[in-house]
C-alpha positions in Angstrom: 12.3 -29.7 2.1 8.7 -30.9 1.6 6.1 -28.1 1.6 3.3 -28.7 4.0 -0.2 -27.2 3.8 -2.3 -26.7 6.9 -5.6 -28.7 6.8 -7.2 -27.2 10.0 -10.4 -25.4 9.1 -10.1 -23.0 12.0 -6.8 -21.6 10.5 -8.6 -20.7 7.2 -11.5 -19.2 9.1 -9.0 -16.9 10.9 -7.3 -16.0 7.6 -10.7 -15.1 6.1 -11.7 -13.0 9.2 -8.5 -11.0 8.8 -8.3 -11.0 5.0 -11.9 -10.1 4.0 -12.1 -6.7 5.8 -8.7 -5.7 4.4 -9.6 -6.9 0.8 -13.0 -5.2 1.0 -11.3 -2.0 2.3 -8.8 -2.0 -0.5 -11.6 -2.7 -3.1 -13.5 0.3 -1.8 -10.4 2.5 -1.9 -9.7 1.3 -5.5 -13.3 1.9 -6.3 -12.9 5.5 -5.2 -9.8 5.8 -7.4 -11.7 4.3 -10.3 -14.6 6.8 -9.9 -12.1 9.7 -9.7 -10.4 8.4 -12.9 -13.7 8.0 -14.7 -15.1 11.4 -13.7 -11.9 13.2 -14.6 -11.6 11.1 -17.8 -14.7 12.9 -19.0 -12.8 16.1 -18.9 -10.0 14.8 -21.2 -6.6 13.2 -21.1 -4.9 16.2 -19.6 -7.0 16.1 -16.4 -6.7 12.3 -16.3 -2.9 12.3 -16.6 -2.5 15.2 -14.1 -4.5 13.6 -11.4 -2.8 10.2 -12.1 0.7 11.7 -11.7 -0.2 13.8 -8.7 -1.6 10.7 -7.0 1.7 8.9 -7.7 3.3 11.5 -5.5 0.6 11.0 -2.9 1.2 7.2 -3.2 4.9 7.9 -2.5 3.8 9.4 0.8 1.4 6.5 1.5 4.3 4.1 1.0 6.1 5.8 3.8 3.0 5.4 6.0 2.8 1.8 5.1 6.5 1.4 6.0 5.7 2.8 9.5 2.7 0.5 9.8 4.7 -2.5 8.5 7.6 -2.0 10.9 5.4 -1.4 13.9 2.9 -4.1 13.1 5.7 -6.7 13.3 6.1 -5.6 17.0 2.4 -5.1 17.8 1.5 -8.5 16.4 4.1 -10.3 18.4 3.4 -8.4 21.6 -0.3 -8.9 21.2 0.3 -12.7 20.7 2.3 -12.6 23.9 -0.5 -10.7 25.8 1.7 -7.7 26.5 -0.7 -4.7 26.1 1.7 -2.2 27.6 4.2 -2.7 24.9 1.5 -2.7 22.2 0.3 0.7 23.4 3.9 2.0 23.5 4.4 0.8 19.9 1.1 2.6 18.9 2.4 5.7 20.5 5.7 5.6 18.7 4.0 4.9 15.3 1.8 8.0 15.7 4.7 10.2 16.7 6.7 9.1 13.6 3.7 9.4 11.3 2.9 12.9 12.5 6.4 14.1 11.8 6.4 12.5 8.3 2.9 14.1 7.5 4.1 17.5 8.6 7.1 17.3 6.4 5.1 16.3 3.3 2.5 18.9 3.9 5.0 21.7 4.0 6.9 20.5 0.9 3.7 20.1 -1.1 2.4 23.6 -0.1 5.7 25.2 -1.1 6.6 23.4 -4.3 3.5 21.9 -6.1 4.7 22.8 -9.6 8.2 21.6 -9.0 6.8 18.3 -7.8 4.8 17.9 -11.0 7.8 18.8 -13.1 9.5 15.6 -11.8 6.8 13.5 -13.4 6.2 15.2 -16.7 7.5 18.0 -18.9 4.0 18.9 -20.4 3.0 22.4 -19.2 -0.8 21.7 -19.2 -0.4 18.5 -17.1 2.0 20.4 -14.7 -0.5 23.2 -14.2 -3.5 21.0 -13.6 -1.5 18.7 -11.3 -0.2 21.6 -9.2 -3.9 22.7 -8.7 -4.6 19.3 -7.3 -1.6 19.2 -5.0 -2.2 22.6 -3.5 -5.5 21.3 -2.0 -4.3 17.8 -1.2 -1.4 19.3 0.9 -3.8 19.5 3.8 -4.7 15.8 3.5 -1.3 14.4 4.7 -1.8 14.8 8.5 -5.4 13.7 8.4 -4.9 10.6 6.2 -1.4 9.6 7.4 -2.2 9.4 11.1 -5.7 7.8 10.6 -4.2 5.2 8.2 -1.5 4.3 10.8 -4.1 4.1 13.6 -6.7 2.0 11.8 -4.1 -0.3 10.2 -2.4 -1.1 13.5 -5.8 -1.9 15.0 -5.8 -5.0 12.7 -2.9 -6.5 14.6 -4.9 -6.5 17.8 -7.9 -8.2 16.4 -9.9 -5.1 15.1 -9.7 -5.5 11.3 -13.2 -4.0 10.7 -12.3 -0.5 11.7 -10.5 0.2 8.5 -13.4 -1.3 6.5 -16.0 0.9 8.1 -13.8 3.9 7.7 -13.3 3.1 4.0 -17.1 2.6 3.3 -17.9 5.9 4.8 -15.0 7.6 3.0 -16.2 6.0 -0.3 -19.6 7.6 -0.2 -18.3 10.9 1.1 -15.6 11.1 -1.6 -17.8 10.1 -4.5 -20.6 12.6 -3.5 -18.3 15.6 -3.0 -16.2 14.8 -6.1 -19.4 14.8 -8.2 -20.5 18.1 -6.6 -17.2 20.0 -7.0 -15.8 18.4 -10.2 -19.0 19.2 -12.2 -20.4 22.1 -10.1 -23.6 20.5 -8.9 -26.2 21.7 -6.3 -25.0 25.3 -6.6 -21.3 24.5 -6.0 -18.6 26.0 -8.3 -17.3 23.8 -11.2 -13.8 23.2 -10.0 -12.8 20.2 -12.3 -9.5 18.6 -11.1 -9.4 20.9 -8.0 -12.9 19.6 -7.1 -11.5 16.0 -7.1 -8.9 17.2 -4.6 -11.4 19.0 -2.4 -13.7 15.9 -2.3 -10.8 13.8 -1.2 -9.9 16.3 1.5 -13.4 16.1 3.0 -13.3 12.3 2.8 -10.0 12.1 4.6 -11.2 14.5 7.4 -14.1 12.1 7.9 -11.8 9.1 8.1 -9.7 10.9 10.7 -12.6 11.6 13.0 -14.1 8.1 12.8 -10.7 6.4 13.4 -9.7 8.3 16.5 -13.1 8.4 18.1 -13.2 4.6 17.8 -9.6 4.2 19.2 -9.8 6.6 22.1 -13.5 6.3 23.0 -15.2 3.1 21.8 -12.4 0.4 21.8 -12.1 -1.4 25.2 -9.5 -4.1 24.2 -6.3 -2.0 23.8 -7.4 0.9 26.2 -5.3 3.5 24.3 -6.0 7.0 25.5 -4.8 10.5 24.4 -2.7 10.6 27.6 -0.6 7.7 26.3 0.5 9.9 23.4 1.9 12.6 25.6 4.9 10.5 26.6 7.7 10.1 24.0 8.6 6.5 23.1 11.2 4.9 25.5 14.8 4.4 24.4 14.3 0.6 24.6 11.3 0.8 22.3 13.1 3.0 19.8 16.0 0.6 19.8 13.8 -2.4 19.2 12.0 -0.5 16.4 15.3 0.2 14.7 16.3 -3.4 14.9 13.1 -4.9 13.4 10.9 -2.0 12.2 13.2 0.5 10.7 14.3 -1.8 7.8 10.7 -2.0 6.8 10.4 1.8 6.7 13.6 2.0 4.6 12.5 -0.9 2.4 9.0 0.6 1.7 10.4 4.1 1.2 12.8 2.7 -1.5 9.9 0.8 -3.0 7.8 3.9 -3.0 10.6 5.9 -4.6 11.0 3.1 -7.2 7.3 3.2 -7.9 7.6 6.9 -8.5 10.5 6.2 -11.0 8.0 4.1 -12.9 5.7 7.1 -13.1 8.5 9.4 -14.1 9.6 7.1 -16.9 6.0 6.7 -18.1 5.4 10.4 -17.7 8.2 11.2 -20.1 6.9 8.8 -22.7 3.9 11.0 -23.4 0.4 11.8 -22.2 -1.1 8.8 -24.1 1.2 6.3 -22.2 0.4 8.0 -18.8 -3.4 7.8 -19.5 -3.1 4.1 -20.6 -1.1 3.2 -17.5 -3.6 5.0 -15.3 -6.5 2.9 -16.7 -4.4 -0.3 -16.4 -3.5 0.5 -12.7 -7.1 0.8 -11.8 -7.8 -2.7 -13.1 -4.6 -4.0 -11.6 -5.4 -2.6 -8.1 -8.9 -3.9 -8.2 -7.7 -7.4 -9.0 -4.9 -7.5 -6.3 -7.1 -6.5 -3.3 -7.2 -10.2 -2.3 -3.4 -10.3 -2.5 -3.1 -7.4 -0.1 -5.7 -9.0 2.2 -3.8 -12.3 2.3 -0.5 -10.6 2.9 -1.9 -8.6 5.8 -3.5 -11.8 7.3 -0.2 -13.6 6.9 1.8 -11.0 8.7 -0.6 -10.8 11.6 -1.1 -14.6 12.0 2.6 -15.3 11.7 3.5 -12.5 14.2 0.9 -13.7 16.7 2.2 -17.3 16.5 5.8 -16.2 17.0 4.6 -14.2 20.0 3.0 -17.3 21.5 6.4 -19.2 21.0 5.2 -21.8 18.5 8.1 -21.9 16.0 7.2 -25.3 14.4 3.7 -24.0 13.7 5.1 -20.8 12.2 7.0 -22.6 9.5 3.9 -24.6 8.5 1.9 -21.4 8.3 4.5 -19.7 6.1 4.5 -22.6 3.6 0.7 -22.6 3.5 0.6 -18.9 2.7 3.1 -19.5 -0.1 0.8 -22.1 -1.7 -2.2 -19.8 -1.3 -0.2 -17.0 -3.1 0.3 -19.3 -6.1 -3.4 -20.0 -6.4 -4.5 -16.4 -5.9 -1.8 -15.3 -8.4 -3.2 -17.4 -11.2 -6.8 -16.3 -10.5 -5.7 -12.6 -10.4 -3.8 -12.9 -13.7 -6.9 -14.5 -15.4 -9.1 -11.7 -14.1 -6.8 -9.0 -15.5 -6.7 -10.8 -18.8 -10.5 -11.0 -19.0 -11.7 -7.8 -17.3 -8.9 -5.4 -18.5 -9.8 -4.9 -22.1 -13.5 -4.6 -21.3 -12.9 -1.5 -19.2 -11.4 0.7 -21.9 -14.8 1.6 -23.3 -15.6 3.4 -20.0 -13.1 6.1 -20.8 -13.0 9.0 -23.3 -9.6 8.4 -24.9 -8.0 8.5 -28.3 -7.5 5.4 -30.5 -3.8 5.5 -29.8 -4.4 5.4 -26.0 -6.9 2.6 -26.4 -4.4 0.5 -28.3 -1.6 1.2 -25.8 -3.9 0.2 -22.9 -4.7 -3.1 -24.5 -1.0 -3.9 -25.0 -0.2 -2.9 -21.4 -3.0 -5.0 -20.0 -1.3 -8.1 -21.3 1.9 -7.0 -19.5 0.0 -6.5 -16.2 -1.4 -10.1 -16.6 2.2 -11.4 -16.1 3.1 -8.8 -13.5 0.1 -9.5 -11.2 1.0 -13.2 -10.9 4.5 -12.6 -9.5 3.2 -9.6 -7.6 1.0 -11.9 -5.6 3.8 -14.3 -4.6 6.3 -11.6 -3.7 3.7 -9.5 -1.8 2.5 -12.4 0.3 6.1 -13.3 1.1 7.6 -9.8 1.6 4.7 -7.9 3.1 3.2 -10.9 4.9 5.1 -14.1 5.9 8.7 -12.9 6.1 7.9 -9.5 7.5 5.6 -11.1 10.1 8.5 -13.3 11.0 10.7 -10.3 11.7 13.1 -11.0 8.7 13.1 -7.3 7.8 16.8 -6.8 7.2 16.8 -9.6 4.6 13.8 -8.0 2.8 15.4 -4.5 2.8 18.5 -5.9 1.1 16.3 -7.8 -1.5 14.4 -4.6 -2.3 17.6 -2.5 -2.7 19.3 -5.1 -4.9 16.5 -6.1 -7.3 14.7 -2.8 -7.7 17.6 -0.4 -7.8 20.2 -2.6 -9.6 17.9 -4.3 -12.1 14.3 -2.9 -12.5 14.9 0.8 -12.4 18.0 1.0 -14.6 16.6 -1.5 -17.2 13.2 0.3 -17.4 14.7 3.8 -17.5 17.1 2.8 -20.4 14.4 0.9 -22.2 11.8 3.7 -21.9 13.9 6.9 -22.2 16.9 5.9 -24.2 16.0 2.9 -26.4 12.3 3.9 -26.7 10.9 0.4 -26.3 7.1 -0.2 -26.4 5.3 0.8 -23.3 4.3 -2.8 -22.4 7.9 -4.0 -22.5 9.1 -1.0 -20.4 6.5 -1.8 -17.8 7.6 -5.5 -17.6 11.2 -4.3 -17.2 10.2 -1.8 -14.4 8.5 -4.7 -12.5 11.0 -7.5 -13.2 12.1 -7.3 -9.6 8.7 -9.0 -8.7 9.8 -12.1 -10.6 13.3 -12.2 -9.0 12.0 -11.6 -5.5 9.4 -14.3 -5.8 12.1 -17.0 -6.3 14.5 -15.4 -3.8 11.8 -15.3 -1.0 10.7 -18.8 -1.6 14.3 -20.0 -1.0 14.4 -17.9 2.2 11.1 -19.4 3.4 12.3 -23.0 3.0 15.6 -22.2 4.8 13.7 -21.5 8.0 16.1 -18.6 8.8 13.4 -15.9 8.6 11.9 -16.3 12.1 13.1 -13.6 14.5 11.4 -12.7 17.8 11.3 -9.2 19.3 13.5 -8.8 22.4 10.6 -8.9 24.8 9.2 -12.0 23.3 12.7 -13.7 23.2 13.2 -13.0 26.9 9.8 -14.4 27.8 10.4 -17.6 25.8 13.8 -18.2 27.5 12.3 -17.6 30.9 9.5 -20.1 30.2 12.0 -22.7 29.0 
């Protein structure tokens, strides 16, 4: 099949309108992480490694939230494209109910077992102790951040992408200021070091929560969502539809999150120097893939809206266009990692061994980020927006859990391969999924309408 690329300027304007706020939001979030890493890096490799590993656990929680968002955004995008506000509100309601239950579970587990959680990631006593201090404070963040993240992210699917950006900008300044105050004990505050970073993050997340829900419930007039809508449990029909299209996304993202944590576990047991090197690499990697995440988000929303309007022919052309865009952005991102990566090492106070490891791992990330772009735009954007969630769940299970995780674990923990080679093994599923998803795109079998949309299209026909 010949791949077609859309030439309509209005299409690209719409992509930019959705992509830029998300990309800027992610850049700001990564900027916060970079500032945290740099501040804690001044306290030594133990604090840097502890916060990095503790945040991997928090990222595991975030992946669950993104799974809820991803599953529900497929429905909200299609319903919004069809002009069905009632079903959009009902989907919001369901997403917030599910996220609250998840947040409560993580909060309780983190409060009760902080040291046991850190033991999963590392066997070094100093790192466990410092990481547990961090987790004890961040336990209170889950409900605040989880619900506000779900709320602001779903607002993108109804044409409000700037909410997340505004929230992130405010959060950035709040977080950096209070981190500086409590990590180093400025302006009369106690010097709390790694616990100060956790407290600064808690204050920032509380600010995010307030801004998000004041906007959704009070300021926004398009969706007209009110607190009274949240009092009613989701209908049986909506839950059934979520499990048909949305639940595979939650399962898929949960497995990906768990797999990402396996990466941290493997690296954590390869030594503090490897953990610190990977923490530095991840900051650069994440800063360079913000555009990737923005494109993927835009792809999911645009494809979902188009399906909701019943234009299948147009959907296929949009999917192929996003694939070509992912190739271009992938090459640019890889070049940026290659150029910027080694230059950032001097910003950290690390040993010569860690510096050398970081340089080697940066080259591995150059390859990884190219394939990450293609598979992210396909799996998190086009195919997910098309409702092809069961196919994606199977792909994630097969390639991560039958190839990447076993290969990386054996290479890192048994055969003691170099850290850069272990990292490529742990991310080799990106390469396989890139090829797999392109084949699926060209087959045209990835377009699935939600039940309400399908019935409306049949009635119109």
